[in-house]
N, C-alpha and C positions, 0 to 999 in steps of 0.2 A: 917378585915386585917388579922384576924385568917385563914380565908377561901384561903385568897392568900398565905399566907404561907405553909399551906396545901398542896395546889395543887404543888407549887413550890415544896416541898418537894418528895412528890409523882412523879413529871415528873424527878427528880433527881436520880432516885433510879428505874425507870421504863425500862425496857428490850428494848434495841435499836430494831428499825421497823426490821434490818436487821436479828437480831439474830432471829427473829420471825418467817421468813420464812419457810416452812417445811423443816424438816431432810429428806434427803434420804431413803425410805423406804427398808430395806431388806428383804423381805422375804424367810424364811428358814426352811426346811424339815429335820427332824433329829430322831431319834430313840428315843422314851421318855426317856429311862433309860440310856441315855449317858452323862456322867459329863461335859466332854472335850467340848462338843457341847454348855451345857448351858455356859460356863464359857468363850467359844466365842462369846455367846450372849452377855455378859456382857461387853467384850471387844470392839465390834461392839458400841454398847451403852453407853460406856463412851468414846468413840471418835467421838460422834455427832451423828450417824447414828442410824435410828429408825429401830425398827425389829418385824416382827410377827413369831411367832415359830408354824409349824404345826408337831406334835409329832407323825408323821407318817411312819418313814422311809423315806430315800433319793433315792433310787435305781430308780422309777419311776420318779422322778422329773430329775434327774441325767438324764437320757437316754431323756427326754421330751425334756430339755434343750440343749442336742447336746455334753454334755460332752463323750468323750470317756472311757469305762469302767476302762480300764488301767490307768486312772488321777483319779479313786475313793477315797475319802475319807468317813468321817462317817457322814458329813452334805452337804446338796447343796443349794444356795441361790440363788436370783435373784433380780438385785436391775437396775435400769433405762434401760433394756434391755438386762443384761450382767448376764450370769451365774456365780455363786461364787462358788468354790468347795473346800471343805476344809480349813483347818485352813490357810488363806490367812486375813495378817495383815490389821488393816481398813484402813490405811494410804494408803496400795496400791489399795484398794478399790476405797478411794475418789481418788487418781490420776488416777484409770480409767476412772470414771465419767468424769473427767475435761478434759482429751485426749480424750477419745471417739475412741477408735481405730476400724478400723475393725474388729471384733473379736468375739468369742463368748461368752467368759468371761476369768477369772482368774482359777487358781489349782494349790494347794498344795497338790500333791498325797500323800496318807498315812496320817501318824499323826505323824510328825518331832517334837520332843521333843523339848521344848522352842520355838516351835511357840506360837502365841495367843490361849488360850485354852491348850494349852497343856505344859505351863510354869508353875503351880502352885508351891506350897511347898511340894508337895509329888513327883515332880521330882527333886527335891535336886540342884534346879537351875542349871541343865544339860543344854545346850544349843547344840545341833545337826547344824550343817550346813544344809542347804533347799535351795529350787529354787522357787521362786513364778514364774509360767508359764503364758504366754500368749494363748490359747488357740482359734488356728484359724478354721475357717468353714470346712477345710479338714479334721481335727481332727488334723493336727499336732500342736507343741508347738515352742515357742520361750520364752528363758530368760526373765521374765519382770524387777525383780528384784531378787539379789540373797542376803540371809542373811548368814553370815559366823563370 
């Protein structure tokens, strides 16, 4: 009887099978000394995305993945065949993976204060408006999501 109770107790605390499915892996290239990049990685992890970080800079990765330099930021990612440039919120990454548009990926050019990774106490709760851009194969963009 004790064994049965133990098995029932273990089964009630087990992680559901669907939660065991592998989280999407975001491969990230960044500068080894960039704190905001590391904060963005933490944001992704807290949102259920797995990460693999390469501390070797991101210019080569940005070029290789087809993100125009004018859309550049301090880190570049790759997930599900899509480029992720800059401080893109995890919910937009997850939306991209769900919708699967024909695109190179997403970009948040520059480093807008208030975006994930640029939103810590050092920024005094300041929130600048910014857009998450869908980057198309020809280098053009359209607004994927606005944050105001």
